[in-house]
C-alpha positions in Angstrom: 0.0 -0.1 -0.1 3.0 2.4 0.9 4.4 1.8 -2.4 1.3 2.5 -4.2 1.0 5.7 -2.3 4.3 6.6 -2.9 3.9 5.8 -7.0 0.7 8.1 -7.0 3.0 10.9 -5.1 5.3 10.7 -7.5 3.1 10.6 -10.5 1.3 13.7 -8.8 4.8 15.3 -8.8 5.8 14.6 -12.3 2.5 16.1 -13.3 3.3 19.5 -11.6 6.8 19.4 -13.3 5.1 19.0 -16.8 2.9 21.9 -16.0 5.4 23.8 -14.7 7.4 23.2 -17.8 4.6 23.8 -20.0 2.4 26.8 -18.5 4.5 28.1 -15.6 2.9 31.8 -16.1 5.6 33.0 -18.8 3.3 32.1 -21.7 5.8 29.9 -23.2 3.7 26.9 -23.3 3.1 26.9 -27.0 5.8 24.4 -27.9 4.7 21.8 -25.8 1.2 21.6 -27.1 1.4 22.4 -31.1 3.0 20.3 -33.8 2.8 16.9 -32.6 -0.2 16.1 -34.6 -2.1 16.6 -37.9 -4.4 19.9 -37.9 -7.6 18.9 -36.1 -6.4 15.4 -35.0 -6.0 16.4 -31.1 -7.6 19.4 -30.5 -11.0 19.4 -28.5 -14.0 19.9 -30.7 -17.4 21.9 -30.5 -19.1 23.4 -27.7 -20.4 20.2 -25.9 -17.3 20.3 -23.0 -17.4 18.1 -20.5 -19.5 15.7 -22.3 -17.2 12.8 -21.2 -14.0 12.0 -19.2 -10.5 11.7 -20.6 -9.4 7.9 -21.4 -13.2 6.8 -21.5 -12.6 5.2 -24.9 -9.6 4.0 -26.0 -7.7 3.7 -22.8 -8.0 -0.3 -22.2 -9.4 -2.7 -20.2 -13.2 -3.2 -20.0 -14.1 0.6 -19.9 -12.6 0.5 -23.3 -14.9 -2.2 -24.5 -18.1 -0.6 -23.0 -17.4 2.7 -24.6 -16.4 1.5 -28.3 -19.5 -0.5 -28.2 -22.0 1.7 -26.8 -24.9 3.5 -28.3 -24.2 7.1 -30.1 -27.1 8.4 -27.9 -27.3 12.0 -28.9 -25.0 13.0 -32.2 -24.0 16.8 -32.1 -22.0 18.9 -34.2 -18.7 20.1 -33.5 -15.8 22.0 -35.2 -12.7 20.2 -35.7 -9.6 22.4 -36.7 -8.3 22.1 -39.9 -11.6 19.9 -41.0 -14.8 21.8 -40.1 -17.7 20.4 -38.8 -18.0 17.2 -38.0 -20.3 14.8 -35.9 -19.5 13.2 -32.7 -21.6 11.0 -30.4 -22.7 11.9 -27.2 -19.7 11.4 -25.7 -17.8 13.8 -27.6 -16.0 10.9 -30.0 -15.7 11.6 -33.6 -18.0 9.3 -36.1 -16.5 8.2 -39.2 -17.3 6.5 -42.5 -15.8 4.4 -44.7 -15.5 4.7 -48.5 -15.8 0.9 -49.2 -19.0 0.6 -47.6 -22.0 1.5 -49.5 -25.0 4.0 -48.4 -27.6 2.9 -51.4 -28.5 0.3 -50.3 -26.3 0.7 -46.8 -23.8 -2.2 -46.4 -20.6 -2.6 -44.2 -17.3 -3.7 -45.8 -15.5 -3.5 -42.5 -15.2 -7.0 -40.6 -12.7 -8.7 -38.9 -9.3 -6.8 -37.9 -10.5 -3.8 -39.5 -13.9 -3.5 -37.1 -11.4 -3.9 -34.1 -9.4 -1.0 -35.5 -12.8 0.8 -36.4 -15.7 -0.5 -33.9 -19.0 -0.3 -35.5 -21.5 2.2 -33.7 -24.7 -0.1 -32.8 -28.1 1.1 -33.9 -30.5 1.7 -31.6 -30.8 4.8 -29.0 -29.3 7.4 -31.1 -30.8 10.8 -31.9 -29.4 13.8 -34.0 -29.5 17.0 -32.4 -30.1 20.3 -34.5 -27.7 21.0 -37.1 -27.2 17.4 -38.3 -29.3 17.2 -41.5 -28.4 13.4 -42.4 -30.9 10.7 -41.8 -30.5 8.3 -39.1 -30.9 4.6 -39.9 -29.6 1.2 -39.4 -28.2 -1.6 -41.1 -27.9 -5.4 -40.5 -24.0 -6.4 -40.2 -22.3 -9.9 -41.5 -22.7 -11.1 -37.9 -26.3 -10.4 -37.5 -26.0 -7.1 -35.6 -27.5 -3.5 -36.1 -25.0 -1.0 -37.1 -26.3 2.8 -36.9 -26.2 4.9 -40.1 -26.0 8.6 -41.3 -27.6 9.2 -44.6 -27.1 5.4 -45.5 -23.4 4.8 -44.4 -22.5 2.8 -41.7 -21.2 4.7 -38.8 -17.9 3.6 -36.9 -15.7 5.0 -34.2 -11.7 4.9 -34.4 -9.9 2.7 -31.9 -7.1 4.7 -31.7 -9.2 8.2 -30.8 -8.3 8.0 -26.9 -10.3 11.1 -25.6 -13.3 12.9 -26.8 -12.8 15.6 -29.8 -9.6 13.2 -31.3 -9.7 13.1 -35.0 -7.0 10.8 -35.6 -9.0 8.5 -38.3 -9.6 11.7 -40.5 -7.9 10.8 -43.7 -6.4 7.5 -42.5 -6.0 5.0 -45.4 -7.2 7.6 -47.6 -10.4 5.7 -47.1 -11.7 7.0 -44.0 -13.4 10.3 -43.2 -15.4 11.9 -40.3 -19.0 12.9 -40.9 -20.0 15.8 -41.6 -23.3 16.9 -41.0 -24.9 16.1 -44.1 -23.7 12.9 -43.8 -20.9 13.5 -46.3 -16.9 13.6 -45.8 -15.7 16.4 -43.5 -12.8 18.2 -44.7 -13.9 18.7 -48.2 -13.3 14.7 -49.5 -14.8 13.7 -52.5 -17.0 10.2 -52.4 -14.8 7.4 -53.7 -11.3 6.4 -52.8 -9.0 3.6 -52.6 -7.4 1.8 -49.7 -7.0 -1.4 -47.9 -9.5 -0.3 -44.9 -7.3 -2.0 -42.6 -6.4 1.5 -40.6 -3.0 1.0 -40.9 -3.0 4.3 -43.1 -1.5 2.3 -46.3 -3.9 2.9 -48.4 -3.4 3.9 -52.3 -6.3 6.7 -52.4 -5.6 10.1 -51.5 -8.4 12.4 -50.3 -8.9 15.9 -51.0 -8.7 18.3 -48.0 -6.1 18.6 -45.2 -5.2 15.3 -44.3 -1.7 15.1 -45.0 -1.1 16.5 -41.5 -0.5 20.3 -42.8 -3.0 22.9 -41.5 -4.9 24.2 -44.7 -3.5 27.8 -45.7 -6.7 28.7 -46.3 -8.4 27.8 -43.3 -9.6 31.1 -41.5 -7.8 32.1 -38.4 -8.7 30.3 -35.2 -7.5 33.1 -32.9 -7.3 36.8 -34.2 -7.4 40.5 -32.9 -10.4 43.0 -33.1 -10.4 46.4 -32.5 -13.1 47.3 -30.2 -14.2 51.0 -29.8 -14.4 50.9 -26.1 -11.9 48.0 -25.2 -9.2 48.6 -27.7 -7.6 45.4 -29.1 -9.2 42.2 -27.8 -8.5 38.6 -28.3 -11.8 36.8 -30.5 -12.0 33.4 -31.7 -12.6 32.3 -35.3 -16.2 32.9 -35.1 -15.3 36.6 -33.7 -16.6 35.9 -30.6 -14.8 37.8 -27.4 -12.6 35.9 -25.4 -12.4 36.0 -21.7 -10.9 35.6 -18.5 -12.4 34.2 -15.2 -10.7 35.9 -12.0 -10.9 32.5 -10.2 -9.0 30.4 -12.7 -5.6 30.7 -12.2 -2.8 30.3 -14.6 -0.2 29.3 -11.5 -1.1 26.9 -10.3 -3.2 25.8 -12.9 -6.9 26.0 -11.4 -10.5 26.0 -13.1 -13.0 27.5 -11.1 -15.4 27.6 -13.9 -17.2 24.5 -13.8 -20.9 22.9 -13.4 -23.5 25.4 -14.2 -21.0 28.0 -14.9 -20.0 26.2 -17.9 -23.8 26.7 -19.3 -23.1 30.5 -19.6 -19.3 30.3 -20.1 -17.9 28.0 -22.6 -14.5 27.2 -22.8 -12.8 28.2 -25.9 -11.4 25.4 -28.5 -7.9 25.0 -28.9 -6.6 26.1 -32.4 -3.8 24.9 -34.6 -0.5 27.8 -33.9 -1.0 28.5 -37.9 -4.4 29.7 -37.0 -3.2 32.2 -34.7 -3.5 36.1 -36.1 -2.0 39.3 -34.2 -1.0 37.6 -30.9 2.6 36.2 -30.3 2.7 32.6 -30.5 4.2 32.2 -27.1 1.2 33.3 -25.8 -1.1 30.8 -27.2 -1.4 27.2 -25.5 -4.0 24.4 -24.8 -4.6 23.1 -21.1 -6.5 20.2 -20.0 -9.4 20.9 -17.8 -10.3 18.6 -14.7 -13.2 16.8 -16.9 -10.2 15.6 -19.4 -11.3 18.2 -22.2 -8.7 21.0 -23.8 -9.3 24.4 -23.7 -7.3 27.2 -25.4 -5.4 29.4 -23.1 -3.9 32.9 -23.6 -0.9 33.8 -21.3 -1.3 30.3 -19.9 -5.1 31.4 -18.6 -8.0 29.6 -19.9 -10.2 31.6 -21.8 -13.9 31.5 -22.6 -16.7 32.4 -25.0 -19.9 34.2 -23.2 -23.4 33.1 -24.5 -24.9 36.4 -23.8 -22.8 37.7 -26.5 -25.1 37.4 -29.8 -22.9 38.4 -32.4 -19.2 39.0 -33.5 -17.7 42.3 -31.4 -20.1 41.7 -28.5 -18.5 42.3 -25.1 -21.6 42.0 -22.7 -19.4 39.6 -20.7 -16.6 42.4 -19.8 -16.7 42.9 -15.9 -19.4 40.6 -15.3 -19.6 39.9 -11.5 -16.4 41.6 -11.5 -14.7 38.4 -12.6 -14.8 38.2 -16.2 -12.8 40.3 -18.6 -11.3 40.4 -22.2 -8.0 39.7 -22.8 -5.8 42.2 -25.0 -3.6 41.1 -27.7 -0.8 40.8 -24.8 -2.4 38.4 -23.0 -3.6 40.6 -20.2 -7.0 41.5 -19.1 -8.9 44.2 -20.3 -10.4 46.2 -16.7 -11.9 49.1 -18.8 -15.8 48.4 -19.1 -17.7 49.1 -22.5 -19.2 52.4 -22.8 -23.2 52.1 -22.6 
């Protein structure tokens, strides 16, 4: 027991050391969080943060088996950097389609080892949230089980997606793509393509879109600076929404005070690729991990949020709320002046 306790303490110490190196208040964490994966393959996506704990899928053991075979439940639309809008299940796991399958009539060509790498999502207990235009259906697999379909295409998860929001399956083998809300391929891929379909990335076909690990040069900025008449230069996200810091959070030691019902009003900003940052020093932009395992954008190591009370780009209704919420300027500092009414 003592050995286990010492091991746990040692692990905690290592975590603290890593966090210190990554976000110790110097704003130099960007190098630790970017450039390790293709665009859109590691960032948390969408607005439904806190949907599932990190490691609940793809982490091994019985929990992995249960999660990978679980129904999709309420499917939602999320934004994946470098890819665009994708469909995810109720826990935030990205859902995929396979070029060698068919939609008319629906049929799955992924069995055996393929189905181990790409677990079929069972039919039943599946609904589509607003924004998903693809019809929900089912198809009978060769083993007699029923698999979920979207727009006729059988639906899968990817075994190497280990946390909600991962999109590591995008473009694998030139034949696998995340679902777009209309049931087509996310990321601009065209129907068709060739590949061996076994999930090892050795397919011989190529898919359009940023599938080669390089960010799309035409992608809009994920973080930029806007000139606000009252607040001056403030940081906004890719949709032009003002980003805010919360006074009860802290950069070091890292602390997230906005949890639970707070997240109904203040949404954690999505991490972005380094290439999608405009007007803010790269060293100030990083990605931090929330207590529930989701990823969040940080500016100068402070987690940042957008406010549901801001109804259009440029709104700053969240400024000064409760004396705790403040916009962030282009140098990563909080803006303390209030907008003029």
